[in-house]
Residue frames relative to the residue before (quaternion, step in Angstrom):
aa qw qx qy qz dx dy dz
X 1.0000 0.0000 0.0000 0.0000 0.00 0.00 0.00
X 0.2155 -0.7879 0.5638 0.1221 3.39 -1.03 0.85
X 0.4207 -0.6677 0.5528 0.2677 3.54 -1.19 0.82
X 0.1958 -0.8458 0.4954 0.0305 3.47 -0.45 1.33
X 0.7766 0.0451 -0.0044 0.6284 3.64 1.33 -0.42
X 0.0581 -0.7630 0.6434 0.0208 3.47 -1.16 0.71
X 0.0032 0.7914 -0.6110 -0.0169 3.66 -0.63 0.97
X 0.1967 -0.7821 0.5888 0.0542 3.57 -1.00 0.98
X 0.0842 -0.7860 0.6120 0.0227 3.53 -0.90 1.05
X 0.4204 -0.7179 0.5058 0.2282 3.62 -0.51 1.14
X 0.1563 0.7695 -0.5979 0.1613 3.57 -0.85 1.10
X 0.0604 0.8501 -0.5144 0.0956 3.49 0.77 1.27
X 0.1596 -0.8006 0.5765 0.0367 3.48 -0.74 1.25
X 0.3628 0.7669 -0.4778 0.2279 3.65 1.16 0.22
X 0.5394 0.6191 -0.3903 0.4165 3.64 1.23 -0.52
X 0.7688 0.3172 -0.1643 0.5304 3.55 1.01 -0.85
X 0.6700 -0.5320 0.3027 0.4201 3.63 1.10 0.46
X 0.5260 0.6440 -0.4077 0.3772 3.60 1.25 -0.04
X 0.4263 -0.7061 0.5230 0.2150 3.53 -1.30 0.24
X 0.4846 0.6469 -0.4428 0.3881 3.63 1.21 -0.05
X 0.1452 -0.8105 0.5645 0.0580 3.55 -0.81 1.07
X 0.7980 -0.0713 0.0447 0.5968 3.63 1.14 -0.38
X 0.2660 -0.7054 0.6127 0.2372 3.50 -1.39 0.13
X 0.1805 -0.8199 0.5385 0.0716 3.56 -0.99 0.69
X 0.1960 -0.7477 0.6208 0.1311 3.56 -1.11 0.61
X 0.0410 -0.8141 0.5773 0.0485 3.74 -0.79 0.75
X 0.2237 -0.7426 0.6165 0.1355 3.50 -1.20 0.63
X 0.1824 -0.7762 0.5975 0.0852 3.50 -0.94 1.01
X 0.8734 0.0027 -0.0387 0.4855 3.49 -0.98 1.01
X 0.4824 -0.6590 0.3896 0.4257 3.68 1.32 0.32
X 0.6592 0.5396 -0.3146 0.4186 3.58 1.11 0.57
X 0.7599 0.2402 -0.1140 0.5931 3.52 1.37 -0.45
X 0.1342 -0.7881 0.5975 0.0626 3.49 -0.87 1.04
X 0.1297 -0.7539 0.6397 0.0743 3.64 -0.94 0.98
X 0.1225 -0.7951 0.5931 0.0333 3.62 -0.62 1.06
X 0.7989 0.3957 -0.2151 0.3985 3.50 -1.18 0.57
X 0.3806 0.6898 -0.5330 0.3085 3.55 0.98 0.53
X 0.2496 -0.7990 0.5275 0.1449 3.58 -0.61 1.03
X 0.2202 -0.7277 0.6264 0.1721 3.61 -1.01 0.75
X 0.0908 -0.8276 0.5508 -0.0594 3.52 -0.57 1.28
X 0.2891 -0.7324 0.5858 0.1922 3.62 -0.97 0.93
X 0.4370 -0.6937 0.5265 0.2249 3.54 -0.87 1.08
X 0.6641 -0.5061 0.3887 0.3895 3.58 -1.35 0.19
X 0.6844 0.4276 -0.2570 0.5317 3.59 1.37 -0.34
X 0.6870 -0.5247 0.3146 0.3920 3.61 1.10 0.29
X 0.5733 0.5869 -0.3754 0.4311 3.60 1.17 -0.39
X 0.3572 -0.7110 0.5640 0.2210 3.55 -1.40 0.38
X 0.0702 0.7734 -0.6298 0.0184 3.46 -1.22 0.62
X 0.4311 -0.7277 0.4788 0.2353 3.61 -1.20 0.42
X 0.1888 -0.7360 0.6416 0.1046 3.55 -1.21 0.61
X 0.3579 -0.7417 0.5310 0.1994 3.65 -0.69 1.14
X 0.6939 -0.4566 0.3536 0.4301 3.72 -1.15 0.45
X 0.0914 -0.7937 0.6010 -0.0203 3.55 -0.85 0.95
X 0.1135 -0.7472 0.6479 0.0953 3.50 -1.41 0.47
X 0.4220 -0.7038 0.4824 0.3062 3.53 -1.10 0.42
X 0.4164 -0.7346 0.4997 0.1930 3.46 -0.84 1.15
X 0.6279 -0.5165 0.3620 0.4560 3.67 -1.05 0.36
X 0.6120 0.5466 -0.3554 0.4476 3.61 1.04 -0.48
X 0.5613 -0.6167 0.3814 0.3989 3.57 1.19 -0.32
X 0.5770 0.6026 -0.3713 0.4076 3.55 1.28 -0.25
X 0.4120 -0.6631 0.5392 0.3160 3.61 -1.12 0.44
X 0.1541 -0.7670 0.6228 0.0084 3.50 -1.05 1.06
X 0.3923 -0.6963 0.5455 0.2523 3.60 -0.90 0.83
X 0.2763 -0.7771 0.5392 0.1705 3.57 -0.78 1.03
X 0.7182 0.2308 -0.1982 0.6259 3.63 1.36 -0.21
X 0.0789 0.7960 -0.5928 0.0932 3.46 -0.74 1.01
X 0.3381 -0.7370 0.5410 0.2231 3.61 -0.84 0.89
X 0.4180 -0.7768 0.4226 0.2079 3.52 -0.78 0.90
X 0.7550 0.2653 -0.2404 0.5493 3.49 1.30 -0.07
X 0.5874 -0.5876 0.4135 0.3725 3.55 -1.11 0.50
X 0.5911 0.5745 -0.3568 0.4397 3.57 1.14 -0.84
X 0.7132 0.4756 -0.2800 0.4322 3.64 0.82 -1.03
X 0.5952 0.5627 -0.3476 0.4563 3.50 1.11 -0.66
X 0.6733 0.4968 -0.2873 0.4662 3.50 0.92 -1.06
X 0.6054 0.5639 -0.3356 0.4504 3.65 1.06 -0.75
X 0.6674 0.4787 -0.2863 0.4933 3.57 1.01 -0.94
X 0.6527 0.5770 -0.2793 0.4038 3.49 0.94 -0.97
X 0.6764 0.5008 -0.2303 0.4884 3.42 1.13 -1.08
X 0.6527 0.5067 -0.3051 0.4735 3.55 0.98 -0.84
X 0.6685 0.4802 -0.3039 0.4797 3.69 0.93 -0.87
X 0.7110 0.4606 -0.2835 0.4493 3.57 0.67 -1.02
X 0.6466 0.5268 -0.3331 0.4398 3.54 0.92 -0.78
X 0.6805 0.4910 -0.2728 0.4707 3.57 1.01 -0.84
X 0.5896 0.5520 -0.3457 0.4776 3.52 1.30 -0.46
X 0.6495 0.5147 -0.2854 0.4814 3.48 1.03 -1.02
X 0.6617 0.4943 -0.3330 0.4549 3.48 0.76 -0.96
X 0.6832 0.4877 -0.3165 0.4420 3.71 0.74 -0.85
X 0.7883 0.2980 -0.1820 0.5065 3.68 1.01 -0.54
X 0.4428 -0.7368 0.4092 0.3059 3.48 1.32 0.37
X 0.3111 0.7296 -0.5287 0.3024 3.53 0.85 1.09
X 0.1756 -0.8000 0.5586 0.1310 3.56 -0.92 0.79
């Protein structure tokens, strides 16, 4: 699967103590849209992504979209983080 589009929407929660910096939507093969991937800044300043989640009846958060291979997860992460950095001129 190829990532054919990445859209970034600024959503900085640092003013309220949060670490979410933006939300991303990605399109795969011009056929599948995944909305709501969060771009989060770690406590050490690095960026990572969190796939869309829902709260289960048990109260735990469960990812509703989950790549099944580490390689594909990394491919999505790189595409989203690179687009975010490009948008905000971060090196």
